[in-house]
C-alpha beads as a LAMMPS data file, in Angstrom:
LAMMPS data file: protein, C-alpha beads

108 atoms
107 bonds

1 atom types
1 bond types

-500.0 500.0 xlo xhi
-500.0 500.0 ylo yhi
-500.0 500.0 zlo zhi

Masses

1 110.0

Atoms # bond

1 1 1 -101.583 86.559 -101.058
2 1 1 -104.980 85.755 -99.609
3 1 1 -105.457 82.904 -102.075
4 1 1 -101.973 81.573 -101.330
5 1 1 -102.703 81.732 -97.625
6 1 1 -105.786 79.588 -98.140
7 1 1 -104.017 77.184 -100.496
8 1 1 -101.043 76.660 -98.206
9 1 1 -103.372 75.520 -95.426
10 1 1 -104.302 72.510 -97.539
11 1 1 -100.761 71.354 -98.326
12 1 1 -98.886 68.621 -96.456
13 1 1 -95.586 69.418 -94.762
14 1 1 -93.374 67.662 -97.380
15 1 1 -94.852 69.866 -100.089
16 1 1 -94.418 72.962 -97.951
17 1 1 -90.748 72.120 -97.474
18 1 1 -90.274 72.291 -101.229
19 1 1 -92.359 75.459 -101.562
20 1 1 -90.763 77.390 -98.689
21 1 1 -87.975 79.106 -100.676
22 1 1 -90.299 79.844 -103.586
23 1 1 -93.042 81.420 -101.487
24 1 1 -91.463 82.773 -98.321
25 1 1 -88.747 84.817 -100.025
26 1 1 -91.212 86.971 -102.010
27 1 1 -93.574 87.116 -99.022
28 1 1 -90.795 88.475 -96.836
29 1 1 -90.139 91.167 -99.418
30 1 1 -93.832 92.054 -99.454
31 1 1 -93.714 92.280 -95.655
32 1 1 -91.216 95.121 -96.056
33 1 1 -93.517 97.147 -98.322
34 1 1 -94.884 100.510 -97.239
35 1 1 -98.501 99.680 -98.132
36 1 1 -100.121 98.468 -94.884
37 1 1 -102.597 96.080 -96.527
38 1 1 -99.866 94.355 -98.547
39 1 1 -97.580 94.180 -95.535
40 1 1 -100.296 92.650 -93.328
41 1 1 -101.311 90.175 -96.041
42 1 1 -97.701 89.047 -96.421
43 1 1 -97.281 88.609 -92.676
44 1 1 -100.581 86.705 -92.460
45 1 1 -99.419 84.406 -95.261
46 1 1 -96.131 83.770 -93.466
47 1 1 -98.003 82.955 -90.259
48 1 1 -100.328 80.534 -92.089
49 1 1 -97.314 78.871 -93.714
50 1 1 -95.506 78.435 -90.391
51 1 1 -98.623 77.119 -88.656
52 1 1 -99.319 74.577 -91.402
53 1 1 -95.636 73.610 -91.500
54 1 1 -95.829 73.023 -87.772
55 1 1 -92.763 75.045 -86.859
56 1 1 -92.045 78.765 -86.903
57 1 1 -88.349 78.034 -87.529
58 1 1 -89.170 77.676 -91.230
59 1 1 -89.473 81.482 -91.321
60 1 1 -86.077 82.220 -89.750
61 1 1 -84.074 82.208 -92.978
62 1 1 -86.499 84.604 -94.637
63 1 1 -87.011 87.086 -91.830
64 1 1 -83.415 87.940 -90.939
65 1 1 -83.532 91.190 -92.918
66 1 1 -86.871 92.313 -91.501
67 1 1 -86.766 95.356 -89.276
68 1 1 -87.565 95.010 -85.580
69 1 1 -91.083 96.418 -85.891
70 1 1 -92.099 93.899 -88.535
71 1 1 -90.353 91.063 -86.694
72 1 1 -92.330 91.970 -83.588
73 1 1 -95.607 92.105 -85.535
74 1 1 -94.875 88.701 -87.070
75 1 1 -94.137 87.250 -83.630
76 1 1 -97.389 88.715 -82.278
77 1 1 -99.390 87.262 -85.154
78 1 1 -97.743 83.851 -84.706
79 1 1 -98.491 83.862 -80.993
80 1 1 -102.109 84.840 -81.612
81 1 1 -102.560 82.137 -84.235
82 1 1 -101.031 79.496 -81.990
83 1 1 -103.241 80.600 -79.102
84 1 1 -106.321 80.251 -81.293
85 1 1 -105.233 76.788 -82.425
86 1 1 -104.646 75.656 -78.877
87 1 1 -108.027 77.023 -77.800
88 1 1 -106.704 80.095 -76.039
89 1 1 -108.724 82.707 -77.910
90 1 1 -106.169 85.185 -79.247
91 1 1 -106.614 88.846 -79.962
92 1 1 -108.328 90.786 -82.700
93 1 1 -105.278 90.604 -84.957
94 1 1 -105.428 86.843 -85.311
95 1 1 -107.344 87.130 -88.571
96 1 1 -105.523 90.230 -89.809
97 1 1 -104.326 90.497 -93.318
98 1 1 -107.196 89.691 -95.509
99 1 1 -110.267 88.009 -94.278
100 1 1 -110.619 84.327 -93.965
101 1 1 -110.019 83.416 -90.388
102 1 1 -112.642 81.594 -88.500
103 1 1 -115.673 82.498 -86.609
104 1 1 -114.329 85.166 -84.369
105 1 1 -113.865 83.848 -80.968
106 1 1 -116.582 84.271 -78.425
107 1 1 -114.178 84.395 -75.543
108 1 1 -114.392 85.448 -71.952

Bonds

1 1 1 2
2 1 2 3
3 1 3 4
4 1 4 5
5 1 5 6
6 1 6 7
7 1 7 8
8 1 8 9
9 1 9 10
10 1 10 11
11 1 11 12
12 1 12 13
13 1 13 14
14 1 14 15
15 1 15 16
16 1 16 17
17 1 17 18
18 1 18 19
19 1 19 20
20 1 20 21
21 1 21 22
22 1 22 23
23 1 23 24
24 1 24 25
25 1 25 26
26 1 26 27
27 1 27 28
28 1 28 29
29 1 29 30
30 1 30 31
31 1 31 32
32 1 32 33
33 1 33 34
34 1 34 35
35 1 35 36
36 1 36 37
37 1 37 38
38 1 38 39
39 1 39 40
40 1 40 41
41 1 41 42
42 1 42 43
43 1 43 44
44 1 44 45
45 1 45 46
46 1 46 47
47 1 47 48
48 1 48 49
49 1 49 50
50 1 50 51
51 1 51 52
52 1 52 53
53 1 53 54
54 1 54 55
55 1 55 56
56 1 56 57
57 1 57 58
58 1 58 59
59 1 59 60
60 1 60 61
61 1 61 62
62 1 62 63
63 1 63 64
64 1 64 65
65 1 65 66
66 1 66 67
67 1 67 68
68 1 68 69
69 1 69 70
70 1 70 71
71 1 71 72
72 1 72 73
73 1 73 74
74 1 74 75
75 1 75 76
76 1 76 77
77 1 77 78
78 1 78 79
79 1 79 80
80 1 80 81
81 1 81 82
82 1 82 83
83 1 83 84
84 1 84 85
85 1 85 86
86 1 86 87
87 1 87 88
88 1 88 89
89 1 89 90
90 1 90 91
91 1 91 92
92 1 92 93
93 1 93 94
94 1 94 95
95 1 95 96
96 1 96 97
97 1 97 98
98 1 98 99
99 1 99 100
100 1 100 101
101 1 101 102
102 1 102 103
103 1 103 104
104 1 104 105
105 1 105 106
106 1 106 107
107 1 107 108
């Protein structure tokens, strides 16, 4: 999932539109797994996909069966990622789910 997360960040939106059903369906299933590292990696991938796609609505179809706790975590991660992109800093969880991420934040 870490490799996919990196790869998806290099794809244009038209390609992501075609890949969404192929990648987000299995990722949403991984987000329901009991293993914390797999679950976090899946959520991080979904966040990266939505950010690159430019709209979190792309996730809606694939997250309807997620429980409230995982939905909340996904929303938190999306908010953190968007805050980082807009220069707002974000929390420690912004890079959660498998490395990558940028240079940590500095912040006030």
